[in-house]
C-alpha positions as CSV (number, residue, x, y, z in Angstrom):
1,N,-205.9,-5.7,90.2
2,Q,-206.5,-6.0,94.0
3,D,-206.6,-3.8,96.8
4,L,-203.1,-4.0,98.9
5,S,-203.7,-1.6,101.6
6,D,-204.2,-4.3,104.1
7,W,-201.0,-6.1,103.4
8,C,-198.5,-6.1,106.5
9,V,-195.3,-4.9,105.5
10,S,-194.2,-3.3,108.4
11,L,-190.1,-4.9,107.6
12,I,-190.7,-3.2,104.2
13,T,-190.2,0.5,104.6
14,R,-190.3,1.5,101.5
15,R,-191.5,0.4,98.0
16,P,-189.4,-2.0,96.5
17,T,-187.7,-1.4,93.3
18,S,-189.7,-2.8,90.3
19,F,-192.8,-3.7,92.3
20,D,-195.3,-2.4,90.2
21,T,-193.5,-1.6,86.8
22,D,-195.5,-2.6,83.9
23,A,-198.7,-2.2,86.0
24,T,-200.7,0.4,83.7
25,S,-204.0,0.0,84.9
26,W,-203.4,-0.3,88.7
27,V,-206.3,1.4,90.4
28,L,-206.5,0.2,93.6
29,A,-204.6,0.8,96.5
30,R,-201.2,-0.2,97.1
31,P,-199.3,-1.6,100.6
32,V,-198.9,1.2,103.0
33,W,-195.0,0.7,103.6
34,G,-194.0,0.0,106.7
35,T,-197.1,-0.5,108.2
36,C,-198.9,-3.8,109.5
37,P,-202.8,-2.4,109.5
């Protein structure tokens, strides 16, 4: 479980299919799709 909000995903504008499938206890931030913080 990691905070992924600082990931640079400017070329990926939407959450990929199955990105967090089966991640039932994920409580930290996911990437902000389409941005590069």
